[in-house]
Kinemage of the C-alpha trace (Angstrom):
@kinemage 1
@onewidth
@group {chain A} dominant
@subgroup {mainchain}
@vectorlist {calphas} color= white
{ca met a 1} P -24.279 32.851 18.441
{ca met a 2} L -24.813 29.603 16.568
{ca leu a 3} L -23.370 26.484 18.162
{ca pro a 4} L -20.674 24.673 16.182
{ca pro a 5} L -21.394 21.258 14.661
{ca gln a 6} L -21.003 18.359 17.071
{ca ile a 7} L -18.441 15.604 16.378
{ca ile a 8} L -19.645 12.020 16.740
{ca glu a 9} L -17.952 8.744 15.839
{ca ser a 10} L -19.595 6.713 13.093
{ca glu a 11} L -19.659 2.914 13.062
{ca asp a 12} L -16.458 2.512 10.996
{ca gly a 13} L -14.524 4.615 13.527
{ca ser a 14} L -14.418 7.776 11.424
{ca his a 15} L -16.007 11.010 12.569
{ca thr a 16} L -19.057 12.759 11.266
{ca leu a 17} L -20.654 16.026 12.330
{ca ile a 18} L -24.183 16.930 13.376
{ca ser a 19} L -25.258 20.228 11.857
{ca pro a 20} L -26.914 22.660 14.294
{ca val a 21} L -28.560 24.384 11.308
{ca phe a 22} L -30.282 21.299 9.870
{ca asn a 23} L -30.063 18.869 12.819
{ca ala a 24} L -28.652 16.299 10.403
{ca ser a 25} L -25.379 14.405 10.043
{ca tyr a 26} L -22.833 15.423 7.423
{ca his a 27} L -22.031 11.773 6.666
{ca ser a 28} L -23.609 8.422 7.405
{ca thr a 29} L -23.531 7.408 11.053
{ca lys a 30} L -23.103 3.836 9.729
{ca gly a 31} L -19.627 4.812 8.508
{ca ala a 32} L -18.518 8.205 7.219
{ca ile a 33} L -15.397 7.136 5.306
{ca thr a 34} L -17.114 3.962 4.095
{ca glu a 35} L -20.019 5.966 2.671
{ca ser a 36} L -17.773 8.524 1.004
{ca lys a 37} L -15.688 5.819 -0.681
{ca val a 38} L -18.730 3.923 -1.980
{ca val a 39} L -20.698 6.945 -3.210
{ca phe a 40} L -18.076 9.362 -4.458
{ca ile a 41} L -14.840 7.475 -5.046
{ca asn a 42} L -16.111 4.117 -6.309
{ca ala a 43} L -19.229 5.360 -8.132
{ca gly a 44} L -17.650 8.658 -9.190
{ca leu a 45} L -13.908 8.725 -9.773
{ca glu a 46} L -13.537 5.041 -10.573
{ca tyr a 47} L -16.041 5.497 -13.420
{ca phe a 48} L -13.372 7.416 -15.389
{ca lys a 49} L -10.294 5.584 -14.130
{ca ser a 50} L -9.632 3.728 -17.390
{ca thr a 51} L -10.668 6.509 -19.778
{ca lys a 52} L -9.380 9.811 -18.384
{ca asp a 53} L -6.033 10.982 -17.026
{ca lys a 54} L -7.462 14.389 -16.072
{ca ile a 55} L -10.803 14.619 -14.259
{ca ala a 56} L -12.674 17.785 -13.262
{ca ile a 57} L -14.876 17.497 -10.155
{ca phe a 58} L -17.484 19.796 -8.648
{ca glu a 59} L -18.603 19.062 -5.103
{ca met a 60} L -21.770 20.613 -3.748
{ca gly a 61} L -21.066 20.904 -0.063
{ca phe a 62} L -17.408 20.948 1.013
{ca gly a 63} L -18.525 20.268 4.594
{ca thr a 64} L -15.920 18.322 6.542
{ca gly a 65} L -13.547 18.067 3.572
{ca leu a 66} L -13.740 14.267 3.638
{ca asn a 67} L -14.713 13.835 -0.025
{ca ala a 68} L -11.981 16.198 -1.183
{ca phe a 69} L -9.405 14.453 1.002
{ca leu a 70} L -10.257 10.974 -0.272
{ca ser a 71} L -10.251 12.275 -3.844
{ca cys a 72} L -6.783 13.738 -3.387
{ca leu a 73} L -5.500 10.447 -1.976
{ca trp a 74} L -7.077 8.654 -4.964
{ca ala a 75} L -5.366 11.034 -7.401
{ca val a 76} L -1.968 10.350 -5.856
{ca glu a 77} L -2.504 6.588 -5.711
{ca asn a 78} L -3.778 6.349 -9.297
{ca gln a 79} L -1.506 9.017 -10.816
{ca lys a 80} L -4.449 10.973 -12.226
{ca glu a 81} L -4.750 14.755 -12.430
{ca leu a 82} L -7.783 16.127 -10.594
{ca ile a 83} L -9.246 19.609 -10.773
{ca tyr a 84} L -11.486 19.918 -7.732
{ca his a 85} L -13.902 22.802 -7.167
{ca thr a 86} L -16.310 22.930 -4.243
{ca ile a 87} L -18.802 25.287 -2.624
{ca glu a 88} L -19.890 25.603 0.990
{ca ala a 89} L -22.474 27.917 2.522
{ca tyr a 90} L -21.720 27.030 6.157
{ca pro a 91} L -17.959 26.381 6.510
{ca ile a 92} L -16.677 24.745 9.648
{ca asn a 93} L -13.823 26.484 11.414
{ca val a 94} L -10.225 25.308 11.316
{ca glu a 95} L -10.210 24.441 15.021
{ca leu a 96} L -13.058 21.979 14.495
{ca ala a 97} L -11.410 20.513 11.379
{ca gln a 98} L -8.267 19.835 13.425
{ca lys a 99} L -10.290 17.518 15.675
{ca leu a 100} L -11.602 15.345 12.827
{ca asn a 101} L -9.811 12.030 12.430
{ca tyr a 102} L -9.925 11.609 8.632
{ca gly a 103} L -6.333 12.672 8.121
{ca leu a 104} L -5.052 10.324 10.794
{ca leu a 105} L -7.103 7.407 9.461
{ca gly a 106} L -6.002 8.200 5.909
{ca gly a 107} L -2.337 8.445 6.848
{ca asn a 108} L -1.827 12.094 5.875
{ca asp a 109} L -3.224 14.564 8.392
{ca ser a 110} L -1.160 17.481 7.065
{ca leu a 111} L -2.808 17.082 3.648
{ca phe a 112} L -6.285 16.971 5.196
{ca gln a 113} L -5.623 20.084 7.275
{ca cys a 114} L -4.270 21.901 4.224
{ca leu a 115} L -7.703 21.632 2.597
{ca his a 116} L -9.144 23.619 5.506
{ca thr a 117} L -6.329 26.128 6.023
{ca cys a 118} L -5.695 27.075 2.387
{ca pro a 119} L -7.375 30.302 1.204
{ca trp a 120} L -10.906 30.424 -0.132
{ca glu a 121} L -11.626 31.648 -3.679
{ca thr a 122} L -8.114 30.770 -4.880
{ca glu a 123} L -6.907 27.890 -7.025
{ca gln a 124} L -4.348 25.893 -5.026
{ca lys a 125} L -2.017 23.019 -5.886
{ca ile a 126} L -2.446 20.819 -2.808
{ca val a 127} L -0.174 18.231 -4.413
{ca pro a 128} L 1.219 18.398 -7.977
{ca asn a 129} L -1.732 16.539 -9.513
{ca phe a 130} L -4.540 17.952 -7.337
{ca ser a 131} L -5.766 21.474 -8.096
{ca phe a 132} L -8.239 22.746 -5.492
{ca asn a 133} L -10.550 25.747 -5.262
{ca lys a 134} L -13.166 26.197 -2.537
{ca his a 135} L -15.860 28.859 -2.792
{ca gln a 136} L -17.845 30.161 0.158
{ca gly a 137} L -21.446 30.924 -0.689
{ca phe a 138} L -24.803 29.515 -1.707
{ca ile a 139} L -25.006 27.302 -4.771
{ca glu a 140} L -28.052 29.253 -5.956
{ca asn a 141} L -25.780 32.273 -6.485
{ca leu a 142} L -22.900 30.425 -8.144
{ca glu a 143} L -21.917 31.680 -11.591
{ca thr a 144} L -19.164 29.860 -13.425
{ca phe a 145} L -18.025 29.073 -16.940
{ca cys a 146} L -16.331 25.868 -15.775
{ca thr a 147} L -17.676 22.446 -16.674
{ca tyr a 148} L -16.971 19.141 -14.980
{ca asp a 149} L -16.742 15.409 -15.506
{ca val a 150} L -18.090 14.470 -12.072
{ca ile a 151} L -20.462 16.187 -9.656
{ca tyr a 152} L -20.502 15.050 -6.041
{ca phe a 153} L -24.064 15.924 -5.090
{ca asp a 154} L -23.660 15.897 -1.319
{ca ala a 155} L -26.277 18.296 -0.005
{ca phe a 156} L -28.202 17.487 3.152
{ca ala a 157} L -31.243 15.288 2.530
{ca pro a 158} L -34.243 16.549 0.518
{ca asp a 159} L -36.352 16.962 3.649
{ca asp a 160} L -33.629 19.196 5.163
{ca gln a 161} L -32.737 21.290 2.098
{ca pro a 162} L -35.613 20.871 -0.388
{ca thr a 163} L -34.583 23.753 -2.665
{ca leu a 164} L -31.283 22.043 -3.454
{ca trp a 165} L -33.135 19.010 -4.839
{ca ala a 166} L -35.586 20.972 -6.969
{ca glu a 167} L -35.721 20.623 -10.746
{ca ser a 168} L -34.137 24.041 -11.275
{ca met a 169} L -31.085 23.023 -9.226
{ca leu a 170} L -30.693 19.662 -10.913
{ca lys a 171} L -30.934 21.399 -14.292
{ca lys a 172} L -28.110 23.666 -13.146
{ca met a 173} L -26.072 20.572 -12.267
{ca tyr a 174} L -26.849 19.071 -15.689
{ca asn a 175} L -25.544 22.197 -17.380
{ca leu a 176} L -22.340 22.121 -15.320
{ca leu a 177} L -21.443 18.674 -16.658
{ca asn a 178} L -19.481 17.841 -19.757
{ca his a 179} L -21.075 15.431 -22.245
{ca lys a 180} L -21.020 11.940 -20.713
{ca gly a 181} L -20.302 13.479 -17.310
{ca ile a 182} L -21.858 11.986 -14.192
{ca leu a 183} L -23.569 13.101 -11.003
{ca val a 184} L -23.312 10.806 -7.985
{ca ser a 185} L -25.367 11.002 -4.802
{ca tyr a 186} L -26.139 8.962 -1.719
{ca cys a 187} L -29.827 9.713 -2.315
{ca ala a 188} L -31.973 7.122 -4.104
{ca lys a 189} L -35.443 8.572 -3.512
{ca gly a 190} L -37.866 7.991 -6.359
{ca ser a 191} L -38.750 11.690 -6.601
{ca phe a 192} L -35.057 12.598 -6.942
{ca lys a 193} L -34.480 10.073 -9.706
{ca arg a 194} L -37.626 11.138 -11.563
{ca thr a 195} L -36.482 14.753 -11.502
{ca leu a 196} L -33.029 13.763 -12.754
{ca lys a 197} L -34.711 11.974 -15.675
{ca asp a 198} L -36.899 15.009 -16.351
{ca val a 199} L -33.858 17.266 -16.790
{ca gly a 200} L -32.194 14.797 -19.162
{ca phe a 201} L -30.110 12.347 -17.147
{ca arg a 202} L -29.903 8.597 -17.597
{ca ile a 203} L -30.090 6.860 -14.200
{ca glu a 204} L -28.093 3.965 -12.792
{ca asn a 205} L -29.014 2.412 -9.441
{ca leu a 206} L -25.921 1.133 -7.640
{ca pro a 207} L -25.489 -0.817 -4.380
{ca gly a 208} L -25.166 1.491 -1.409
{ca pro a 209} L -22.941 1.561 1.670
{ca pro a 210} L -24.068 0.107 5.020
{ca gly a 211} L -27.497 1.451 5.898
{ca lys a 212} L -28.444 2.239 2.279
{ca arg a 213} L -29.759 -0.282 -0.220
{ca glu a 214} L -29.005 1.886 -3.258
{ca ile a 215} L -27.243 5.051 -4.379
{ca thr a 216} L -27.656 7.006 -7.603
{ca arg a 217} L -25.406 7.694 -10.555
{ca ala a 218} L -26.855 9.986 -13.227
{ca ile a 219} L -25.208 10.228 -16.651
{ca lys a 220} L -25.488 13.112 -19.100
{ca gly a 221} L -25.943 12.170 -22.743
{ca asp a 222} L -26.213 8.964 -24.789
{ca lys a 223} L -29.598 7.835 -23.553
């Protein structure tokens, strides 16, 4: 039997997990919530704050649920409608999710737990302006007719999951995006950015969270 992920406390006081499959952390040990806010909320959602009232998001790697939770809080705070779809090949169990401190730190633990206890493969209204659907499976097998404004590209690092950073996968991400949609990632490796350019993205290098000099935002269209 595979061991469950191990909870550790990151430097901003929020938890992260260590994956027994990849021997890697789900979020930055320098600050899990800090990283998520910088990479996915600030570089992702905030990009459309002044131009869109309805934003469709695809997250590759539901993981701990932290990115979805912060996005839901952002939707409520900013009175925006979010459609949030995510996929996870190795879901954590509910008992482990109940031990994570994101909900307590974010002031709404019942909302955070709802993301883990709600059914898979079913569109859910977590709050009136946050529609949520989580799919269990491998991204390589995902077939969908949906398109998105933002992709949270939150796979484990290229050395841990190289197939998820290959050109074929990034082309799949490109095709999932609406025109002028964006992909955001904590990764700023030169090989990653070159591949993004090869499949058609325009690249922006943005300041990273503690422990990372830069992060990446890739934009579809209008080169």
